[in-house]
One Martini backbone bead per residue (centre of mass of N, CA, C, O) as a GRO file, in nm:
protein
  379
    1UNK     BB    1  11.376  10.582   5.276
    2UNK     BB    2  11.088  10.574   5.131
    3UNK     BB    3  10.768  10.489   5.175
    4UNK     BB    4  10.569  10.230   5.031
    5UNK     BB    5  10.244  10.205   4.919
    6UNK     BB    6  10.002   9.949   4.933
    7UNK     BB    7   9.766   9.810   4.699
    8UNK     BB    8   9.484   9.672   4.572
    9UNK     BB    9   9.424   9.509   4.247
   10UNK     BB   10   9.134   9.444   4.037
   11UNK     BB   11   9.147   9.206   3.760
   12UNK     BB   12   8.947   9.141   3.471
   13UNK     BB   13   8.919   8.834   3.230
   14UNK     BB   14   8.657   8.722   3.073
   15UNK     BB   15   8.768   8.523   2.844
   16UNK     BB   16   8.923   8.353   3.092
   17UNK     BB   17   8.791   8.362   3.375
   18UNK     BB   18   8.975   8.581   3.519
   19UNK     BB   19   9.100   8.674   3.849
   20UNK     BB   20   9.312   8.941   3.948
   21UNK     BB   21   9.525   9.010   4.234
   22UNK     BB   22   9.712   9.297   4.286
   23UNK     BB   23  10.013   9.466   4.380
   24UNK     BB   24  10.014   9.805   4.425
   25UNK     BB   25  10.209  10.110   4.382
   26UNK     BB   26  10.225  10.402   4.584
   27UNK     BB   27  10.355  10.711   4.528
   28UNK     BB   28  10.455  10.965   4.661
   29UNK     BB   29  10.513  11.269   4.688
   30UNK     BB   30  10.729  11.488   4.641
   31UNK     BB   31  10.935  11.655   4.800
   32UNK     BB   32  11.003  11.946   4.909
   33UNK     BB   33  11.190  12.201   4.843
   34UNK     BB   34  11.436  12.361   4.938
   35UNK     BB   35  11.523  12.607   5.121
   36UNK     BB   36  11.668  12.878   5.113
   37UNK     BB   37  11.879  13.031   5.323
   38UNK     BB   38  11.820  13.344   5.255
   39UNK     BB   39  11.511  13.285   5.340
   40UNK     BB   40  11.519  13.166   5.622
   41UNK     BB   41  11.727  13.436   5.704
   42UNK     BB   42  11.587  13.719   5.617
   43UNK     BB   43  11.517  13.828   5.931
   44UNK     BB   44  11.834  13.817   6.043
   45UNK     BB   45  12.060  13.749   5.812
   46UNK     BB   46  12.310  13.710   5.622
   47UNK     BB   47  12.422  13.482   5.361
   48UNK     BB   48  12.744  13.350   5.314
   49UNK     BB   49  13.031  13.307   5.091
   50UNK     BB   50  13.330  13.170   4.993
   51UNK     BB   51  13.529  13.234   4.698
   52UNK     BB   52  13.651  13.098   4.409
   53UNK     BB   53  13.733  13.093   4.079
   54UNK     BB   54  13.541  12.859   4.008
   55UNK     BB   55  13.299  13.044   4.060
   56UNK     BB   56  13.339  13.344   3.923
   57UNK     BB   57  13.422  13.176   3.642
   58UNK     BB   58  13.216  12.932   3.611
   59UNK     BB   59  13.335  12.632   3.631
   60UNK     BB   60  13.161  12.562   3.890
   61UNK     BB   61  12.844  12.480   3.845
   62UNK     BB   62  12.753  12.362   4.114
   63UNK     BB   63  12.856  12.603   4.290
   64UNK     BB   64  12.692  12.822   4.160
   65UNK     BB   65  12.407  12.708   4.219
   66UNK     BB   66  12.440  12.728   4.525
   67UNK     BB   67  12.503  13.033   4.552
   68UNK     BB   68  12.254  13.141   4.400
   69UNK     BB   69  12.035  13.006   4.592
   70UNK     BB   70  12.156  13.056   4.911
   71UNK     BB   71  12.309  13.333   4.860
   72UNK     BB   72  12.362  13.713   4.965
   73UNK     BB   73  12.682  13.673   5.011
   74UNK     BB   74  13.037  13.762   4.932
   75UNK     BB   75  13.372  13.626   4.939
   76UNK     BB   76  13.710  13.622   4.901
   77UNK     BB   77  13.962  13.421   4.971
   78UNK     BB   78  14.229  13.574   4.786
   79UNK     BB   79  14.230  13.801   4.543
   80UNK     BB   80  14.244  14.063   4.765
   81UNK     BB   81  14.516  14.001   4.836
   82UNK     BB   82  14.815  14.143   4.808
   83UNK     BB   83  14.978  13.918   4.650
   84UNK     BB   84  14.758  13.913   4.405
   85UNK     BB   85  14.681  14.220   4.338
   86UNK     BB   86  14.997  14.331   4.452
   87UNK     BB   87  15.292  14.184   4.370
   88UNK     BB   88  15.407  14.458   4.266
   89UNK     BB   89  15.476  14.787   4.285
   90UNK     BB   90  15.367  14.843   3.958
   91UNK     BB   91  15.147  14.587   4.000
   92UNK     BB   92  14.821  14.496   3.904
   93UNK     BB   93  14.555  14.236   3.959
   94UNK     BB   94  14.198  14.245   3.837
   95UNK     BB   95  14.070  14.010   3.705
   96UNK     BB   96  13.948  13.845   3.939
   97UNK     BB   97  13.797  14.069   4.100
   98UNK     BB   98  13.617  14.155   3.883
   99UNK     BB   99  13.461  13.887   3.856
  100UNK     BB  100  13.366  13.873   4.139
  101UNK     BB  101  13.190  14.141   4.143
  102UNK     BB  102  13.017  14.066   3.897
  103UNK     BB  103  12.888  13.826   4.015
  104UNK     BB  104  12.734  13.972   4.241
  105UNK     BB  105  12.588  14.182   4.085
  106UNK     BB  106  12.407  13.983   3.908
  107UNK     BB  107  12.273  13.887   4.203
  108UNK     BB  108  12.245  14.095   4.434
  109UNK     BB  109  12.486  14.122   4.624
  110UNK     BB  110  12.685  14.128   4.923
  111UNK     BB  111  13.005  14.272   4.915
  112UNK     BB  112  13.324  14.147   5.018
  113UNK     BB  113  13.643  14.253   5.123
  114UNK     BB  114  13.945  14.047   5.108
  115UNK     BB  115  14.215  14.213   5.232
  116UNK     BB  116  14.412  14.495   5.311
  117UNK     BB  117  14.538  14.410   5.607
  118UNK     BB  118  14.821  14.184   5.645
  119UNK     BB  119  15.081  13.964   5.755
  120UNK     BB  120  14.979  13.789   5.530
  121UNK     BB  121  15.008  13.791   5.207
  122UNK     BB  122  15.265  13.988   5.191
  123UNK     BB  123  15.506  14.125   5.035
  124UNK     BB  124  15.832  14.210   5.108
  125UNK     BB  125  15.841  14.493   4.954
  126UNK     BB  126  15.669  14.653   5.129
  127UNK     BB  127  15.900  14.667   5.382
  128UNK     BB  128  16.132  14.722   5.156
  129UNK     BB  129  16.405  14.809   5.012
  130UNK     BB  130  16.646  14.767   4.773
  131UNK     BB  131  16.839  14.636   5.024
  132UNK     BB  132  16.627  14.489   5.238
  133UNK     BB  133  16.538  14.725   5.425
  134UNK     BB  134  16.359  14.880   5.637
  135UNK     BB  135  16.131  15.100   5.610
  136UNK     BB  136  15.973  15.362   5.677
  137UNK     BB  137  15.701  15.497   5.787
  138UNK     BB  138  15.637  15.684   5.557
  139UNK     BB  139  15.663  15.479   5.327
  140UNK     BB  140  15.447  15.275   5.430
  141UNK     BB  141  15.214  15.465   5.440
  142UNK     BB  142  15.212  15.522   5.146
  143UNK     BB  143  15.173  15.233   5.037
  144UNK     BB  144  14.906  15.185   5.196
  145UNK     BB  145  14.750  15.418   5.058
  146UNK     BB  146  14.792  15.335   4.769
  147UNK     BB  147  14.652  15.057   4.786
  148UNK     BB  148  14.376  15.137   4.896
  149UNK     BB  149  14.301  15.349   4.673
  150UNK     BB  150  14.316  15.145   4.441
  151UNK     BB  151  14.124  14.914   4.541
  152UNK     BB  152  13.894  15.054   4.685
  153UNK     BB  153  13.847  15.261   4.462
  154UNK     BB  154  13.777  15.064   4.217
  155UNK     BB  155  13.511  14.960   4.421
  156UNK     BB  156  13.338  15.193   4.447
  157UNK     BB  157  13.005  15.113   4.529
  158UNK     BB  158  13.046  14.776   4.507
  159UNK     BB  159  13.195  14.730   4.762
  160UNK     BB  160  13.030  14.717   5.086
  161UNK     BB  161  13.273  14.564   5.238
  162UNK     BB  162  13.558  14.573   5.474
  163UNK     BB  163  13.854  14.414   5.544
  164UNK     BB  164  14.092  14.592   5.668
  165UNK     BB  165  14.183  14.429   5.926
  166UNK     BB  166  14.387  14.126   5.991
  167UNK     BB  167  14.507  13.991   6.265
  168UNK     BB  168  14.641  14.193   6.519
  169UNK     BB  169  14.640  13.948   6.732
  170UNK     BB  170  14.707  13.775   6.982
  171UNK     BB  171  14.604  13.527   7.201
  172UNK     BB  172  14.650  13.731   7.467
  173UNK     BB  173  14.560  14.037   7.324
  174UNK     BB  174  14.807  14.140   7.202
  175UNK     BB  175  15.005  14.284   6.982
  176UNK     BB  176  15.124  14.213   6.686
  177UNK     BB  177  15.454  14.173   6.560
  178UNK     BB  178  15.447  14.322   6.296
  179UNK     BB  179  15.553  14.512   6.040
  180UNK     BB  180  15.333  14.723   6.076
  181UNK     BB  181  15.395  14.773   6.379
  182UNK     BB  182  15.720  14.815   6.375
  183UNK     BB  183  15.711  15.064   6.159
  184UNK     BB  184  15.450  15.239   6.244
  185UNK     BB  185  15.264  15.123   6.463
  186UNK     BB  186  14.963  15.101   6.631
  187UNK     BB  187  14.831  15.321   6.421
  188UNK     BB  188  14.782  15.145   6.152
  189UNK     BB  189  14.483  15.095   6.186
  190UNK     BB  190  14.377  15.378   6.173
  191UNK     BB  191  14.501  15.444   5.896
  192UNK     BB  192  14.349  15.232   5.729
  193UNK     BB  193  14.066  15.324   5.783
  194UNK     BB  194  14.098  15.610   5.677
  195UNK     BB  195  14.181  15.527   5.389
  196UNK     BB  196  13.922  15.363   5.327
  197UNK     BB  197  13.717  15.596   5.374
  198UNK     BB  198  13.825  15.782   5.157
  199UNK     BB  199  13.797  15.575   4.916
  200UNK     BB  200  13.505  15.468   5.058
  201UNK     BB  201  13.235  15.616   5.234
  202UNK     BB  202  13.011  15.373   5.179
  203UNK     BB  203  13.179  15.162   5.331
  204UNK     BB  204  13.210  14.896   5.530
  205UNK     BB  205  13.413  14.859   5.832
  206UNK     BB  206  13.651  14.592   5.942
  207UNK     BB  207  13.735  14.380   6.196
  208UNK     BB  208  13.940  14.065   6.179
  209UNK     BB  209  13.922  13.742   6.358
  210UNK     BB  210  14.054  13.486   6.563
  211UNK     BB  211  13.972  13.348   6.867
  212UNK     BB  212  13.769  13.551   7.032
  213UNK     BB  213  13.681  13.320   7.249
  214UNK     BB  214  13.919  13.392   7.398
  215UNK     BB  215  13.928  13.577   7.669
  216UNK     BB  216  14.201  13.735   7.624
  217UNK     BB  217  14.140  13.809   7.320
  218UNK     BB  218  13.876  13.948   7.365
  219UNK     BB  219  13.972  14.169   7.562
  220UNK     BB  220  14.177  14.285   7.334
  221UNK     BB  221  13.954  14.347   7.130
  222UNK     BB  222  13.785  14.545   7.290
  223UNK     BB  223  14.018  14.751   7.339
  224UNK     BB  224  14.073  14.812   7.052
  225UNK     BB  225  13.798  14.929   6.966
  226UNK     BB  226  13.786  15.145   7.172
  227UNK     BB  227  14.033  15.306   7.055
  228UNK     BB  228  13.926  15.351   6.787
  229UNK     BB  229  13.657  15.496   6.872
  230UNK     BB  230  13.803  15.729   7.030
  231UNK     BB  231  13.953  15.815   6.753
  232UNK     BB  232  13.724  15.811   6.513
  233UNK     BB  233  13.686  15.558   6.379
  234UNK     BB  234  13.534  15.399   6.088
  235UNK     BB  235  13.374  15.161   6.242
  236UNK     BB  236  13.112  14.899   6.191
  237UNK     BB  237  13.274  14.607   6.257
  238UNK     BB  238  13.307  14.269   6.357
  239UNK     BB  239  13.500  13.968   6.303
  240UNK     BB  240  13.408  13.633   6.336
  241UNK     BB  241  13.537  13.356   6.209
  242UNK     BB  242  13.466  13.059   6.301
  243UNK     BB  243  13.695  12.823   6.336
  244UNK     BB  244  13.578  12.534   6.426
  245UNK     BB  245  13.518  12.283   6.645
  246UNK     BB  246  13.331  12.036   6.790
  247UNK     BB  247  13.444  12.152   7.109
  248UNK     BB  248  13.512  12.444   6.971
  249UNK     BB  249  13.364  12.648   7.117
  250UNK     BB  250  13.163  12.731   7.342
  251UNK     BB  251  12.849  12.847   7.379
  252UNK     BB  252  12.930  13.052   7.600
  253UNK     BB  253  13.165  13.193   7.440
  254UNK     BB  254  13.004  13.280   7.193
  255UNK     BB  255  12.808  13.455   7.340
  256UNK     BB  256  13.003  13.646   7.486
  257UNK     BB  257  13.141  13.764   7.234
  258UNK     BB  258  12.905  13.889   7.081
  259UNK     BB  259  12.813  14.068   7.328
  260UNK     BB  260  13.078  14.233   7.358
  261UNK     BB  261  13.065  14.371   7.068
  262UNK     BB  262  12.776  14.476   7.076
  263UNK     BB  263  12.824  14.672   7.329
  264UNK     BB  264  12.996  14.871   7.121
  265UNK     BB  265  12.802  14.934   6.871
  266UNK     BB  266  12.834  14.691   6.689
  267UNK     BB  267  12.860  14.488   6.431
  268UNK     BB  268  12.822  14.140   6.367
  269UNK     BB  269  13.047  13.905   6.202
  270UNK     BB  270  13.036  13.596   6.042
  271UNK     BB  271  13.314  13.512   5.826
  272UNK     BB  272  13.454  13.189   5.864
  273UNK     BB  273  13.265  12.931   5.859
  274UNK     BB  274  13.350  12.622   6.032
  275UNK     BB  275  13.389  12.259   6.084
  276UNK     BB  276  13.616  12.052   6.234
  277UNK     BB  277  13.629  11.691   6.224
  278UNK     BB  278  13.928  11.653   6.270
  279UNK     BB  279  14.212  11.590   6.392
  280UNK     BB  280  14.429  11.741   6.618
  281UNK     BB  281  14.782  11.833   6.715
  282UNK     BB  282  14.648  12.090   6.864
  283UNK     BB  283  14.535  12.336   7.016
  284UNK     BB  284  14.359  12.596   7.053
  285UNK     BB  285  14.553  12.875   6.943
  286UNK     BB  286  14.760  12.743   6.796
  287UNK     BB  287  15.013  12.670   6.603
  288UNK     BB  288  15.027  12.541   6.269
  289UNK     BB  289  15.134  12.285   6.090
  290UNK     BB  290  15.183  12.158   5.725
  291UNK     BB  291  15.412  11.910   5.773
  292UNK     BB  292  15.243  11.696   5.884
  293UNK     BB  293  15.198  11.386   5.872
  294UNK     BB  294  14.968  11.173   5.717
  295UNK     BB  295  14.754  10.977   5.895
  296UNK     BB  296  14.495  10.772   5.953
  297UNK     BB  297  14.439  10.920   6.237
  298UNK     BB  298  14.434  11.219   6.071
  299UNK     BB  299  14.255  11.046   5.831
  300UNK     BB  300  13.960  10.864   5.879
  301UNK     BB  301  13.742  10.980   5.619
  302UNK     BB  302  13.795  10.897   5.309
  303UNK     BB  303  13.500  10.727   5.266
  304UNK     BB  304  13.351  10.893   5.481
  305UNK     BB  305  13.099  11.002   5.691
  306UNK     BB  306  12.977  10.898   5.955
  307UNK     BB  307  12.679  10.912   6.084
  308UNK     BB  308  12.745  10.993   6.369
  309UNK     BB  309  12.922  11.240   6.276
  310UNK     BB  310  12.707  11.385   6.117
  311UNK     BB  311  12.528  11.431   6.356
  312UNK     BB  312  12.729  11.597   6.520
  313UNK     BB  313  12.752  11.825   6.317
  314UNK     BB  314  12.466  11.913   6.322
  315UNK     BB  315  12.455  11.986   6.619
  316UNK     BB  316  12.668  12.195   6.618
  317UNK     BB  317  12.526  12.391   6.416
  318UNK     BB  318  12.275  12.431   6.593
  319UNK     BB  319  12.398  12.562   6.828
  320UNK     BB  320  12.526  12.805   6.672
  321UNK     BB  321  12.261  12.918   6.565
  322UNK     BB  322  12.119  12.969   6.830
  323UNK     BB  323  12.313  13.206   6.893
  324UNK     BB  324  12.275  13.379   6.643
  325UNK     BB  325  11.966  13.409   6.698
  326UNK     BB  326  11.989  13.558   6.963
  327UNK     BB  327  12.179  13.780   6.790
  328UNK     BB  328  12.014  13.913   6.548
  329UNK     BB  329  12.042  14.232   6.623
  330UNK     BB  330  12.383  14.213   6.580
  331UNK     BB  331  12.377  14.044   6.325
  332UNK     BB  332  12.457  14.075   5.979
  333UNK     BB  333  12.645  13.805   5.922
  334UNK     BB  334  12.684  13.467   5.763
  335UNK     BB  335  12.994  13.319   5.665
  336UNK     BB  336  13.113  13.078   5.471
  337UNK     BB  337  13.426  12.880   5.423
  338UNK     BB  338  13.266  12.811   5.155
  339UNK     BB  339  13.053  12.565   4.988
  340UNK     BB  340  13.205  12.284   4.971
  341UNK     BB  341  13.403  12.045   5.087
  342UNK     BB  342  13.607  12.054   4.843
  343UNK     BB  343  13.688  12.367   4.898
  344UNK     BB  344  13.820  12.342   5.156
  345UNK     BB  345  14.104  12.434   5.347
  346UNK     BB  346  14.091  12.173   5.541
  347UNK     BB  347  14.222  11.973   5.346
  348UNK     BB  348  14.524  12.158   5.385
  349UNK     BB  349  14.446  12.234   5.705
  350UNK     BB  350  14.728  12.186   5.885
  351UNK     BB  351  14.729  11.952   5.662
  352UNK     BB  352  14.799  11.785   5.381
  353UNK     BB  353  14.567  11.560   5.238
  354UNK     BB  354  14.270  11.580   5.337
  355UNK     BB  355  13.936  11.469   5.446
  356UNK     BB  356  13.683  11.705   5.476
  357UNK     BB  357  13.352  11.818   5.662
  358UNK     BB  358  13.270  12.155   5.729
  359UNK     BB  359  13.002  12.186   5.573
  360UNK     BB  360  12.664  12.172   5.422
  361UNK     BB  361  12.809  12.056   5.160
  362UNK     BB  362  12.905  11.824   4.964
  363UNK     BB  363  13.087  11.711   4.691
  364UNK     BB  364  12.807  11.680   4.514
  365UNK     BB  365  12.599  11.926   4.648
  366UNK     BB  366  12.473  11.801   4.894
  367UNK     BB  367  12.281  11.825   5.157
  368UNK     BB  368  12.333  11.804   5.479
  369UNK     BB  369  12.217  11.766   5.797
  370UNK     BB  370  12.312  12.048   5.882
  371UNK     BB  371  12.108  12.204   5.719
  372UNK     BB  372  11.852  12.117   5.869
  373UNK     BB  373  11.952  12.201   6.151
  374UNK     BB  374  11.941  12.507   6.093
  375UNK     BB  375  11.661  12.541   5.982
  376UNK     BB  376  11.523  12.430   6.239
  377UNK     BB  377  11.637  12.662   6.439
  378UNK     BB  378  11.426  12.876   6.315
  379UNK     BB  379  11.145  12.760   6.425
   0.00000   0.00000   0.00000
């Protein structure tokens, strides 16, 4: 609460022969308006947010105001993933992606497409023939090319950067044995990047993954990027998802990871930033089940985040941004995975029905202490 300053006020009533001395309250001037995040970091990197349909169809008015005020880059959470944009062999659904792109264009934002190739949220028909058997390498390559040319080609010159391939690595740095890998082979990444570049030569192309702060996975990621570059693949950057815990990754591991990919001559993008404040049932880097029963011990802050935890979250964000600012010459963009706490996927993952607080804005759209913590880190 703001301090109120009191002063004494002398009032004379001659007809009554009365002199009254009253205590008057002087209210200080209103505090200065918050600076927009995109302005605070304008000399460092773009500040982005991942949007859901409530934002770009403008049903979530509060969210739209936050995005319009604070961010200069946007990424869609889901609507450009294969299962939503190309659910059937001969059917594309561009209604939501079109609105997403138009939303960003009206505000002059840097627009990112997420994602062209992923082992998740890809329909089974992509990999199977009419009998349900795996298709040949040639057939899958043709389907991949057609999808990329149709989707990336539709937004040529409008979507400025694409997460071309998402999460191709295992936690130990080896290649994930996805259907893409098994049917096409390890060169599916190279093919996807070449198709994307042909579809839109002006777009920046990225490889995106999580937990690259794990030393083994980071090493595998560095080798993967080296192979792509040696093959002449038109890759512009690497995305570090940065789905963080309160105590992981360490500042040292974050610093080393950014430095490792920057040393390859690529721009680094922090692509899916949030900080999970709730207890986990497994350690970082493990597979998480979403059907674990939600107990009070796993969902302890239903009534709100305690002040001490709020302060710890602010401290965590401050230390992350200190690392990002150290590498401002290498980092092109920092994107939060969501806008306000109520939007976050972490309310339903790794288990459904929890109340999480991983972002800078609370459920009412108010900036949290973490907001001031990162802007203070810029001073």
